[in-house]
C-alpha positions in Angstrom: 7.1 19.0 15.7 10.0 17.0 17.0 11.7 14.4 14.7 12.8 12.3 17.7 9.1 11.7 18.7 8.2 10.8 15.1 11.1 8.3 15.0 10.1 6.8 18.3 6.6 6.1 17.2 7.9 4.7 14.0 10.2 2.3 15.9 7.2 1.1 18.0 5.0 0.5 15.1 7.7 -1.3 13.1 9.1 -3.4 15.9 6.8 -6.3 15.2 8.0 -6.4 11.6 11.7 -5.8 12.4 11.6 -8.6 15.0 10.7 -11.2 12.4 12.8 -11.3 9.2 10.5 -14.0 7.9 7.9 -11.3 7.3 10.0 -10.1 4.4 9.8 -13.6 2.8 6.1 -13.8 3.5 5.4 -10.6 1.7 7.5 -11.7 -1.4 5.9 -15.1 -1.9 3.0 -13.9 -4.0 4.9 -11.3 -6.1 7.7 -13.8 -6.9 5.3 -16.6 -7.6 3.5 -14.3 -10.1 6.9 -13.4 -11.6 7.8 -17.1 -12.1 4.4 -18.0 -13.5 4.5 -15.1 -16.0 8.1 -15.8 -17.0 7.8 -19.5 -17.5 4.1 -19.9 -18.6 3.1 -16.7 -20.3 6.4 -15.2 -21.4 6.5 -12.4 -23.9 7.8 -9.9 -21.4 4.7 -10.1 -19.2 6.9 -10.9 -16.1 7.5 -7.1 -15.7 3.9 -6.7 -14.8 4.4 -9.0 -11.9 7.1 -6.6 -10.6 4.8 -3.7 -11.2 2.1 -5.4 -9.2 4.6 -6.2 -6.4 5.5 -2.5 -6.2 1.9 -1.5 -5.7 1.0 -4.4 -3.5 3.8 -4.1 -1.0 3.3 -0.4 -0.4 -0.5 -0.5 -0.4 -0.7 -3.4 2.1 1.8 -1.9 4.4 -0.5 1.0 4.8 -4.0 -0.5 4.4 -3.4 -3.7 6.3 -0.5 -3.2 8.6 -1.5 0.3 9.8 -5.1 -0.6 10.2 -4.5 -3.6 12.3 -1.7 -2.0 14.4 -3.9 1.0 15.1 -6.8 -1.2 16.1 -4.9 -3.5 18.5 -2.8 -0.8 20.0 -6.0 1.1 20.7 -8.4 -1.6 21.9 -6.1 -4.3 23.3 -2.6 -3.0 24.3 -4.0 0.4 25.2 -0.7 1.9 24.0 -2.5 4.7 22.3 -3.7 6.0 25.7 0.0 6.5 26.6 0.5 8.6 23.5 -2.6 10.7 24.2 -1.5 11.7 27.7 2.1 12.3 26.5 3.4 15.6 24.9 3.1 13.8 21.6 1.2 15.7 18.9 -1.4 13.9 16.8 0.5 14.8 13.6 3.7 13.3 15.1 1.8 10.2 15.9 0.4 9.9 12.4 3.7 10.5 10.7 5.4 7.9 13.0 2.8 5.3 12.1 3.0 6.1 8.4 6.8 6.0 8.2 6.8 2.8 10.2 4.5 1.3 7.5 6.8 2.7 4.8 9.7 0.8 6.4 7.6 -2.3 6.5 7.2 -2.1 2.7 10.6 -0.7 1.8 12.8 -3.7 2.9 10.9 -6.4 0.9 10.7 -4.0 -2.1 14.4 -3.8 -2.5 14.8 -7.1 -4.5 11.7 -6.1 -6.5 13.3 -2.8 -7.5 16.6 -4.5 -8.3 14.9 -6.9 -10.7 12.8 -4.2 -12.2 15.9 -2.0 -12.9 17.2 -4.9 -15.0 14.2 -4.4 -17.3 13.6 -0.7 -17.3 17.0 0.9 -16.4 16.8 4.5 -15.3 13.0 4.5 -15.6 13.1 2.7 -12.2 12.7 6.2 -10.7 9.0 6.1 -11.7 8.6 2.9 -9.6 9.8 4.8 -6.6 7.3 7.6 -7.2 4.3 5.2 -7.5 5.6 3.2 -4.5 5.4 6.3 -2.3 2.0 7.3 -3.8 0.6 3.8 -3.1 2.0 3.9 0.4 0.4 7.3 1.0 -3.1 6.2 -0.2 -2.9 2.9 1.6 -1.9 4.5 4.8 -4.8 7.0 4.6 -7.1 4.0 4.0 -5.5 2.1 6.9 -6.0 5.1 9.3 -9.7 5.2 8.4 -10.2 1.4 8.6 -8.3 1.0 11.9 -10.3 3.8 13.6 -13.6 2.8 12.0 -13.5 -1.0 12.9 -14.7 -2.2 16.3 -14.5 -6.0 16.1 -11.1 -7.7 15.6 -12.7 -10.7 13.8 -14.5 -8.4 11.4 -11.3 -6.3 10.9 -9.3 -9.4 9.9 -12.1 -10.6 7.6 -12.4 -7.3 5.9 -8.7 -7.0 5.4 -8.6 -10.4 3.7 -11.6 -9.6 1.5 -10.2 -6.2 0.5 -6.9 -7.9 -0.4 -8.7 -10.1 -2.9 -10.9 -7.3 -4.2 -8.1 -4.7 -4.5 -5.1 -6.8 -5.4 -5.8 -10.2 -6.9 -9.0 -9.5 -9.0 -8.3 -6.1 -10.7 -5.5 -5.5 -13.2 -2.7 -5.0 -10.6 -0.5 -8.0 -11.5 -1.6 -7.9 -15.2 -2.1 -5.1 -17.7 -5.5 -3.4 -18.1 -5.1 -3.9 -21.8 -6.1 -7.5 -21.6 -9.6 -6.6 -20.5 -12.4 -5.8 -22.9 -12.5 -2.2 -23.9 -15.8 -1.6 -22.0 -14.2 -2.9 -18.8 -11.0 -0.8 -19.0 -12.2 2.4 -17.3 -14.4 0.4 -14.9 -11.3 -1.5 -13.7 -9.4 1.7 -13.2 -11.9 2.8 -10.7 -10.1 0.5 -8.3 -7.2 2.5 -6.8 -4.7 -0.2 -6.9 -5.5 -0.9 -10.6 -5.0 2.8 -11.3 -1.6 2.8 -9.5 -0.5 -0.3 -11.5 -1.6 1.3 -14.8 0.1 4.6 -13.9 3.4 2.8 -13.4 3.1 0.7 -16.6 2.3 3.9 -18.5 5.3 5.7 -17.1 7.5 2.7 -18.0 6.2 2.9 -21.6 4.6 -0.5 -21.4 1.0 0.5 -21.9 -0.3 3.6 -23.6 -4.0 3.2 -23.3 -5.9 4.7 -21.5 -4.0 7.9 -21.2 -2.3 8.8 -17.9 -4.9 11.5 -17.2 -7.5 8.8 -16.3 -5.7 7.0 -13.5 -4.1 10.2 -12.2 -7.6 11.8 -11.9 -9.0 8.8 -10.2 -6.1 8.6 -7.7 -6.4 12.3 -6.9 -10.1 11.8 -6.2 -9.4 8.8 -3.9 -6.8 10.8 -2.0 -9.5 13.4 -1.2 -12.0 10.8 -0.2 -9.6 9.0 2.1 -8.5 12.2 3.7 -12.2 13.1 4.4 -12.8 9.7 5.9 -9.7 10.0 8.1 -10.7 13.4 9.3 -14.3 12.2 10.1 -13.5 8.9 11.9 -10.0 9.5 13.5 -10.1 10.8 17.1 -7.0 11.5 19.1 -8.9 11.1 22.3 -12.2 9.3 22.9 -13.3 12.0 25.3 
């Protein structure tokens, strides 16, 4: 494996993002809107959950949405993947380049989120970095599967928007799972983004129930499932 090849793929897959600085603003609109609403309307320290939700959302979407759509269009429209296939590039180098490009996509807008979170939690901010990477990893696996599984660009965009609402806006990502009825707590944690959010809130000593074992086990199971889906549906060459 050659690092230069990985970095080259990363540069190609992040060029669209780096070319438009407004993309950073676009990604921060919802997180900061949530923060303002929680701070001014709800109060009682709930605004920290908006920052937790932003940590999960930025990294998850960079993998699940950005990677899936880039893979799809570079494969079916720009045919850039054909160039990679006939080159000396190894599939693992290609995958790492795409994944790191997605991480760069998420890391730049996450900087102000981390700075604000550090004001609340101090040195515990290190846990936010860990969950950020875990969320990116799971989202990227999901994005690799979706980008290779989809065949219709209209359906891909529709699915991406639906999944955003189902995985980000509805479950307890921007709000604590503790506000839900007890019977719905573990049901909500079956959503990977909700488990990621709860994992971080637990590590920041904001929420102690359910125990960390529940979301950690759920996320481990999802990582296995997503890996199997990637292995089954991802093909380096169509031949």
